[in-house]
N, C-alpha and C positions, 0 to 999 in steps of 0.2 A: 504494500500500500504506500501511496505517496505520503510523506509527512504532512500532517494537517496543521494548519496554523489558524487558530481562532483568537485573533488578537484582542477582541473585546473582553474576553474573560479566560480563555483556555488555550493552551498550545499542546498539541499531541505530537509525538508520543511521549517525550521526556521533559520538555522545558518547564511545565507546570502541572500541578495535580489539580484536575477539575474537581469541583464539588460533586457529590454523588448525584445530585439532581442534574447538573450540567453534563456529567458523563452519561447519564441515562438519556438526556436529550440528544447528545451526539450519537449514541448508539441507535436511537430511534430514527434519526436522520439518515444514518448509514443504511439502515434496513429499508427505508423508502427508496434510496438510490439503488440498492441491490434489487428491489422489486421492479424498479424501472427497467433494469437490465434483464431480469428474468421475463417480464411480460413482453418486452420488445422481442427477445429471442423466440418466445413461444407464440408470438403474434396474438397475444391475449388482450384484445381491446378492452374488454370489461375490467380485467385486472388492472390494466394501466389507468383507465378512467377513474377507478376507485381511489386513486392517489391524489386526485385534484379537489381543491376547494370549489364550491359551486360558482364563485365569482372569479375564478382563475383567468389569467391571461397566459397565452402560450404563443411564442413566436418560433416558427420552424427554422431549421438551419438555412432554408432558402428564402426566409423573410416573410412568409405568410403569417399574418397576425390573426389570431383566433381569440375572441373575447367571450368569456363565459363558458361554462361546462357544456352547454348544448352545442356550441360551435366546435369546441374541441372534440366532443363525441362524434359529431357528424364527420369531421375530417378524419379522425382516428379510425372509425369504423369503415370508411371508404378506402383508406390508404394502407393501414397496417396489415390486414389479412392478405392483401394482394402483394405486399412487398416481397422483393426477392433480393438476395445478396449471396455472394459466394464465399462468405466467411462468417465470422462472428464479431460481436461488439462487446466490449467491456466498459464498465462505468466504475470510477473510483472517486470517492470524496477527496478533493485536493485541499480544500480550505473551507472553514466555517467561520463566519463572523456573526455573532449574535447582535442584532440591532436593538432588540429588546429581549426580555426573557422568553417571549412567545413568538419572536420573529427572527429568522436566521437567513442570511445570504450564504448560499452554498455553491461553491465553485466545484465543478465536476470535470474530471478528465475522462473523456470518451475516446476509445480507440477502436477503430474498425480494422480487424485483422482479416486480410484476404490474400489470395494467391498472388495478386499483383503488388502486394506490399501493404503496410499499415498506413492509415490516415487517421487524423484526429478531429475531434470536436471539443469545444470548450463551453459546455452549457453553464448557465447561471440559473440557479433555482432559488427564488425567494420563497421560503416555507413558513407556514404559520402553525403554531401549536393550538389545537382546539381545546375546548373545555374538558373533553374526555381524555386529553393527553396525546391524541394522535397528531402527528405532523403531516400536513398536506402541502402539495405544490400549489402556490398561489400566483406567482408571476414568474414566468420562465422564458429564457432566451436560449435557444439551442443553436449555437454558433459553430459553423465549420471553420477549422483552422486551415488557412491556405499557406502553402509553403512556397508558392511561386512569386512572392512579393518581397 
């Protein structure tokens, strides 16, 4: 895993010891990102959509802006099941910054492994903790990393 820097309160793995509550939040955030990976690989639209806040914003890697869960669901159900790729994708939490105790900006390292070679994405997920303790994707930008510039 990439060393995670959570400058607002916590640095992992060794620079500072997070409180138990903060460590639990980081673990929960990491589980959401792992579920994004799992549901993308499985082309599981419903599992993926369950990770979103109802008022979420999602911007695709190609710049399509989706506002609200209905728009995200329409797009995901149309695109994800039919998606094809020749390799696999991995997602790793690279950085977490807690903006408030219940709001985190999460930088993700996304790597597409294919026969033609690896390529990367650099998503940013703004996540919010719900009253029941779940962390949901609230405002996300899925950015392709271009190496030709």
